[in-house]
C-alpha positions in Angstrom: -0.2 11.6 -59.1 1.0 9.0 -56.5 -1.3 5.5 -56.1 -1.2 3.6 -53.2 -1.6 -1.0 -53.0 -2.2 -2.9 -49.8 -2.9 -6.1 -50.0 -3.9 -8.3 -48.0 -3.6 -12.0 -47.6 -6.8 -13.3 -45.1 -7.0 -16.3 -43.5 -10.8 -17.4 -42.2 -10.4 -21.2 -40.2 -14.0 -21.0 -39.3 -14.9 -21.3 -43.1 -17.0 -24.1 -43.6 -18.5 -22.9 -47.0 -17.9 -20.7 -49.7 -20.7 -19.0 -47.9 -18.9 -18.9 -44.7 -16.1 -17.2 -47.1 -18.1 -14.2 -48.7 -20.1 -13.1 -45.3 -16.5 -12.8 -44.0 -15.1 -11.1 -47.1 -18.1 -8.8 -47.9 -18.3 -7.7 -44.3 -14.6 -6.6 -44.6 -15.1 -4.6 -48.3 -18.2 -2.6 -47.0 -16.4 -1.8 -44.0 -13.8 -0.6 -44.9 -15.5 0.9 -48.1 -17.4 3.0 -45.7 -14.8 4.1 -43.0 -12.2 5.2 -45.9 -12.5 7.0 -49.2 -10.7 3.3 -51.3 -11.6 1.2 -53.4 -11.3 -2.6 -53.0 -12.1 -5.7 -54.5 -11.2 -9.5 -54.4 -7.9 -10.7 -55.9 -8.0 -14.9 -55.3 -10.4 -16.9 -57.5 -11.9 -17.5 -54.7 -11.9 -21.6 -54.8 -10.2 -21.8 -51.5 -12.7 -21.2 -48.5 -10.9 -20.3 -45.8 -8.7 -18.2 -47.6 -8.8 -14.3 -49.6 -7.1 -12.2 -51.2 -8.0 -8.1 -50.5 -6.5 -5.6 -53.0 -7.0 -2.3 -51.7 -6.0 1.3 -54.1 -6.1 5.1 -52.8 -5.1 7.8 -54.8 -3.5 11.0 -53.5 -1.7 14.2 -54.5 0.7 13.5 -51.3 2.8 10.2 -50.5 2.6 11.1 -46.9 -1.4 11.2 -47.2 -0.8 8.0 -48.7 1.7 6.5 -46.1 -0.2 7.3 -43.1 -3.3 6.9 -44.9 -2.8 2.8 -46.1 -1.5 2.7 -42.0 -4.4 2.9 -40.5 -6.6 1.6 -43.5 -3.9 -1.7 -42.3 -4.9 -1.1 -38.5 -8.4 -1.2 -39.1 -8.6 -4.2 -41.8 -6.8 -6.0 -38.4 -9.4 -5.1 -36.5 -12.4 -6.0 -38.8 -10.8 -9.4 -39.3 -10.3 -10.1 -35.7 -13.8 -8.9 -34.5 -14.9 -11.1 -37.9 -13.4 -14.0 -36.0 -11.1 -13.7 -39.1 -6.8 -13.3 -39.2 -4.5 -11.1 -41.7 -1.7 -12.9 -42.1 -0.1 -10.4 -44.3 -0.4 -7.4 -45.1 1.9 -5.1 -48.3 1.5 -2.0 -49.2 3.4 -0.2 -51.9 3.2 3.7 -53.4 3.3 3.3 -57.0 4.5 7.2 -58.4 5.0 7.8 -62.1 
């Protein structure tokens, strides 16, 4: 059964503290979870205030469905980041098959 993985590198230029960073990351995670059936987690240590890495995973029986879903999630994440005054500097998706 294929599993898709999307990694997002996020820059939060306005963050002046970990609290600012957490607000952006929490909001992004909540909005993506609400819109899509996925698992999402922060992948870095959270030491740097103005950067974050999110990992998103979804599973399905269909590779084509996962490819389309990852594209939709990526577009949605870019829009959410823009609304939160953040920027996704890099995103890459991968489908892992048996």
